[in-house]
C-alpha positions in Angstrom: 73.2 123.9 74.8 76.4 125.4 73.6 77.4 129.1 74.0 80.0 131.0 72.1 81.1 134.5 73.1 83.2 136.6 70.8 85.3 139.6 71.7 88.1 141.8 70.4 86.4 143.6 67.6 86.8 147.3 67.1 87.9 150.1 64.8 91.3 149.9 63.2 93.1 151.6 60.3 93.9 149.8 57.1 97.1 147.9 57.5 96.5 147.4 61.2 95.9 144.2 63.3 93.3 142.8 65.6 92.9 139.6 67.6 89.4 138.1 68.0 88.7 135.7 70.8 85.8 133.2 71.1 85.2 131.3 74.3 83.1 128.2 74.1 81.0 126.8 77.0 78.1 124.6 77.6 77.3 121.0 76.8 80.1 120.0 74.5 81.3 116.6 75.3 84.9 117.3 74.4 86.1 120.6 73.0 89.1 118.9 71.5 86.9 116.8 69.1 84.9 119.6 67.5 85.8 122.0 64.8 86.1 125.7 65.7 85.7 128.3 63.0 85.1 131.9 62.1 82.7 133.4 59.5 81.9 137.0 58.7 79.2 139.0 57.2 80.4 142.1 55.4 78.0 144.9 54.3 75.8 143.9 51.4 77.0 140.3 51.3 75.9 136.9 52.8 77.8 135.4 55.7 81.0 133.8 54.4 83.6 131.4 55.6 86.8 132.9 57.0 88.8 130.2 58.8 88.5 126.8 60.4 90.6 125.0 63.0 89.7 121.4 62.6 90.0 118.9 65.4 92.2 116.6 63.4 93.0 118.0 59.9 94.7 121.3 60.6 93.6 124.8 59.6 91.9 126.1 56.4 91.3 129.7 55.2 89.3 131.5 52.6 91.3 132.9 49.7 90.5 136.4 50.8 92.3 136.1 54.1 94.9 133.4 53.6 98.4 134.8 54.5 96.9 137.6 56.6 94.8 135.8 59.2 95.8 133.0 61.5 93.4 130.8 63.5 94.5 129.0 66.6 92.7 127.1 69.3 93.5 126.5 72.9 91.5 123.4 74.0 92.5 123.8 77.6 90.8 127.2 77.6 87.9 126.2 75.3 89.0 129.2 73.2 89.6 129.9 69.5 91.4 133.0 68.3 91.6 134.8 65.0 94.7 136.9 64.5 94.2 139.4 61.7 97.0 141.3 60.1 97.3 143.8 57.3 93.6 144.5 57.6 91.8 146.0 54.6 88.6 148.0 54.4 86.9 145.1 52.7 87.5 143.0 55.9 84.9 145.2 57.7 82.0 143.2 59.0 80.6 141.2 61.8 82.7 138.2 62.7 81.0 135.1 64.1 82.5 132.1 65.9 81.0 128.7 65.1 81.3 125.1 66.1 79.5 121.9 65.1 78.9 118.9 67.2 77.1 115.8 65.8 75.7 117.9 62.9 74.4 120.7 65.0 76.0 124.1 64.5 76.2 126.7 67.2 77.0 130.4 66.6 78.1 133.3 68.7 76.4 136.7 68.6 79.3 138.2 66.6 81.8 141.0 67.1 82.1 144.0 64.8 85.3 144.8 63.0 85.6 148.1 61.2 88.6 148.9 59.0 89.0 152.5 58.0 90.9 153.5 54.8 
């Protein structure tokens, strides 16, 4: 079983920054071989992709966050980060960490980010 624990959410003014952290533990054979990503659920919308740190193919971002958010991973710490800059009120939502091993996805419990205007 895989556990993902997010932290770092909070209340920030528009234009501000936050860093989200996700620590992965449990029965992953090798953290360096699995993708690590972030999704979010904003009010009134379905959960959506935000960013992905692939094990081999680099990083990808949604169009809504590209240029403002940066995903990084530290395999030695089994941790993935999401650095968010120039935050906008529409970035408000619950941010979830996710990984996938052999076709099985595991999700964290989420961390709430609130951006005030």
